[in-house]
C-alpha positions as MATLAB code, in Angstrom:
seq = 'MKALIPAAGLGTRWYPLSRYFPKEMLPVSNHPLIHCVLDEAYQASCREIIIIYREEKRIIKEYVETEWQKKKDVVIHWLIQSEPKGVGAALLCALDHVNSEPVAILYPDILHPIGGGVAFLAQLYQEYPAPWTGLMRRQSGLQQAAFAGETALLEIGKALKANIYKVNYAHRDEKIVGYGTGRVILPCLDHWRGRKFVENVNGEIDDTILFDSLWGNGVYAAELPTPIIDCGSPLNYRYRNPV';
ca = [
      16.055 -104.524   18.137;
      19.789 -103.090   17.157;
      20.147  -99.991   15.528;
      22.510  -99.246   12.419;
      23.346  -95.867   11.406;
      25.868  -95.298    8.402;
      27.378  -92.105    8.843;
      30.552  -92.473    7.330;
      29.906  -91.003    3.632;
      31.740  -87.792    1.793;
      28.987  -85.957    1.608;
      29.719  -85.058   -2.162;
      26.444  -83.099   -2.604;
      27.547  -80.750    0.206;
      30.890  -80.229   -1.162;
      32.590  -77.757   -0.126;
      31.032  -77.310    3.020;
      30.976  -81.210    3.884;
      34.958  -81.200    3.687;
      35.159  -79.497    6.850;
      31.672  -80.145    8.316;
      29.800  -83.471    8.475;
      26.008  -82.967    7.291;
      24.928  -85.267    9.970;
      25.511  -82.106   12.359;
      23.479  -79.645   10.418;
      21.140  -78.079   12.669;
      17.563  -78.801   12.572;
      15.094  -77.165   14.917;
      17.201  -76.940   18.599;
      19.248  -80.316   17.430;
      22.036  -81.686   14.925;
      20.556  -84.335   12.430;
      22.263  -86.925   13.798;
      20.577  -85.815   17.584;
      17.122  -86.217   15.972;
      17.938  -89.699   14.304;
      19.125  -91.102   17.639;
      16.024  -89.988   19.335;
      14.359  -92.251   16.938;
      16.081  -95.201   16.889;
      15.672  -94.663   21.057;
      11.990  -94.355   20.500;
      12.035  -97.278   19.142;
      13.700  -99.119   21.969;
      16.792  -99.566   20.275;
      19.193  -99.694   23.539;
      22.291 -100.888   21.487;
      23.265  -98.269   18.362;
      26.241  -99.341   15.906;
      27.412  -95.727   13.880;
      29.796  -96.057   11.146;
      31.493  -93.422   10.667;
      35.219  -91.817    9.447;
      37.961  -90.198   11.538;
      37.754  -87.207   10.202;
      34.041  -86.950   11.142;
      34.717  -87.469   14.747;
      32.964  -84.584   15.805;
      29.805  -86.641   15.345;
      31.002  -88.747   17.832;
      32.114  -85.937   20.320;
      28.721  -84.738   20.061;
      27.429  -87.825   20.565;
      28.947  -89.000   23.524;
      28.929  -85.702   25.118;
      25.295  -84.415   24.565;
      23.278  -87.053   23.367;
      24.192  -90.253   25.137;
      23.976  -89.009   28.615;
      21.736  -89.981   31.000;
      20.364  -92.155   28.108;
      20.370  -96.308   29.003;
      21.973  -97.128   25.624;
      25.262  -98.805   24.437;
      27.013  -97.166   21.049;
      29.464  -99.003   19.188;
      31.419  -97.141   17.438;
      32.783  -98.538   13.742;
      35.614  -96.855   11.685;
      34.854  -97.159    7.955;
      38.764  -96.852    6.385;
      38.028  -95.777    3.150;
      34.286  -94.191    2.144;
      33.452  -96.904   -0.292;
      29.739  -96.767   -0.182;
      26.870  -96.802    1.788;
      26.776 -101.067    1.626;
      30.264 -101.365    2.574;
      29.272  -99.087    5.415;
      26.768 -101.600    6.424;
      28.514 -104.294    5.853;
      30.716 -103.111    8.818;
      28.412 -104.332   11.349;
      28.146 -107.681   10.610;
      30.478 -108.757   13.094;
      28.349 -106.989   15.834;
      25.217 -108.234   15.004;
      23.989 -112.096   15.231;
      20.953 -113.451   14.368;
      18.684 -110.543   15.658;
      17.185 -108.012   14.011;
      18.185 -104.888   12.529;
      16.786 -101.020   12.085;
      19.038  -99.297    9.432;
      18.378  -95.373    9.681;
      20.065  -93.321    6.945;
      21.320  -89.724    8.642;
      20.321  -87.569    6.387;
      16.799  -87.689    6.584;
      14.696  -86.509    8.949;
      11.154  -88.374   10.714;
       8.954  -87.047   12.704;
       8.495  -87.541   16.311;
       6.643  -90.964   16.478;
       7.143  -91.514   12.280;
      10.465  -93.586   10.906;
      11.706  -96.517   12.194;
       9.480  -96.185   15.521;
       6.525  -96.262   13.437;
       8.190  -99.479   11.215;
       8.840 -101.042   14.619;
       5.274 -101.599   15.679;
       4.508 -102.917   12.356;
       7.472 -105.835   13.004;
       6.407 -106.320   16.304;
       2.996 -107.646   15.281;
       4.313 -109.120   12.233;
       8.305 -109.862   11.819;
       9.478 -109.707    8.427;
      11.101 -107.843    6.183;
      10.125 -104.118    6.361;
      10.713 -100.836    4.413;
       9.088  -97.209    4.860;
       7.518  -95.416    1.520;
       6.423  -92.032    1.130;
       3.929  -90.669   -1.673;
       6.019  -88.634   -3.990;
       6.482  -85.076   -3.554;
       9.177  -84.280   -5.589;
      11.213  -84.851   -8.260;
      14.046  -85.757   -5.943;
      13.093  -88.970   -4.388;
      15.557  -92.099   -5.514;
      14.303  -95.361   -4.981;
      10.664  -96.468   -6.872;
       8.737  -99.679   -5.307;
       5.510 -100.691   -7.248;
       3.582 -103.820   -5.513;
       0.238 -104.320   -4.677;
      -1.756 -103.929   -1.319;
      -1.111 -106.283    1.337;
      -4.297 -107.447    3.491;
      -2.857 -107.184    6.669;
      -5.364 -106.603   10.187;
      -2.146 -104.840   11.603;
      -2.193 -101.967    8.719;
      -6.060 -101.325    9.819;
      -4.853 -101.352   13.545;
      -2.277  -98.608   12.951;
      -4.353  -97.064    9.778;
      -1.486  -97.510    7.773;
      -1.483  -98.273    4.086;
       0.493 -101.851    3.738;
       1.974 -102.975    0.698;
       4.039 -106.214   -0.423;
       6.658 -104.498   -2.819;
       9.667 -104.825   -4.991;
      11.929 -102.642   -7.195;
       9.374 -100.848   -9.800;
       9.648 -101.999  -13.379;
       8.697  -99.951  -16.389;
       5.092 -100.147  -16.646;
       4.546 -100.964  -13.378;
       2.269  -99.410  -10.411;
       4.930  -97.193   -8.651;
       3.082  -96.885   -4.721;
       5.510  -95.187   -3.128;
       9.618  -94.165   -2.607;
      12.277  -95.057   -0.238;
      12.728  -93.151    2.876;
      16.352  -94.299    4.284;
      14.108  -96.469    7.198;
      14.531 -100.638    6.943;
      13.935 -103.327    9.179;
      15.460 -106.458    8.739;
      14.861 -109.830   11.021;
      18.494 -110.255   10.735;
      21.629 -109.934    8.628;
      22.759 -112.956    8.051;
      21.283 -113.554    4.037;
      24.782 -110.804    3.860;
      27.599 -113.329    4.899;
      29.709 -115.262    3.638;
      28.724 -113.036    0.182;
      31.015 -111.344   -2.315;
      29.406 -108.392   -3.757;
      30.726 -106.582   -7.015;
      31.751 -102.706   -6.579;
      30.138 -100.289   -9.097;
      32.569  -98.596  -11.714;
      33.100  -96.009   -9.086;
      35.026  -98.630   -6.587;
      31.752  -98.422   -4.633;
      29.471 -100.734   -2.838;
      26.257  -99.699   -2.959;
      23.282 -100.001   -0.931;
      21.167 -101.489   -3.575;
      23.450 -104.278   -4.437;
      22.963 -105.558   -0.890;
      19.346 -104.958   -0.972;
      18.583 -106.561   -4.372;
      17.844 -110.215   -3.399;
      15.399 -108.952   -0.595;
      13.410 -106.712   -2.498;
      13.307 -109.380   -5.644;
      11.754 -111.929   -3.069;
       9.209 -108.877   -1.932;
       9.543 -107.052    1.333;
       6.474 -105.320    3.446;
       6.157 -101.745    3.434;
       4.339  -98.637    4.970;
       3.401  -95.590    3.809;
       5.363  -93.489    7.038;
       3.811  -90.201    8.583;
       5.119  -86.767    6.990;
       6.758  -84.292    6.968;
       9.809  -86.728    5.872;
      12.865  -83.944    5.066;
      15.621  -84.998    2.986;
      18.883  -82.932    4.428;
      21.300  -85.186    1.640;
      21.589  -82.129   -0.823;
      21.360  -78.137    0.574;
      18.268  -77.709   -2.090;
      16.073  -80.146   -0.598;
      17.590  -78.665    3.274;
      17.048  -75.060    2.082;
      13.495  -75.625    1.355;
      11.975  -78.245    3.624;
      14.152  -77.690    6.470;
      11.191  -76.454    9.295;
      13.559  -73.936   10.799;
];
């Protein structure tokens, strides 16, 4: 399984700090956030990692190559997104580097505990290869992606003591079972090839556009171990950072 980390965003919620310092380098415990996210991918047995970044954020590349990657049996491919045109556009940059193989997608501004995140989803994927996404119970009004669905009766859920769901995007009057955690595993990315995705009013390709067809057909989801810390905004980082 390859890991895909989109880290080319502008970090607008962190302005003006993000003009000079990438949010992926924010300190969490004893390491930058990107260090923790890479550890998570490594723990999920991802030995080939694709990181999409911008040249203005080259400090991320310098840190990973000099501090994290040494003494690890892992290959990292660095792809430059020339224009910050949304997370969806960043993910599409990796199509030429991914064949028909499973891919773990890790959003780098969300921190998961040891054994959680995509490492937890990887255990489920091994037992039941299918599209998987991570969920969390609502803890604040700051979560973005809502899902709704019914409990899926899978033996793997009992084995891992996880709440497993077959979900899609929540619509009005549907029961909401959880919120997105920035972790997805897909059997492949072939369903994105050859398609033209419409840019939004800001000229970006949003990640929800990429996932719409997948969620519409249903995807398996599991509640991930907590605490899950969203470092995408100063408010969440300030009040939920464990430092």
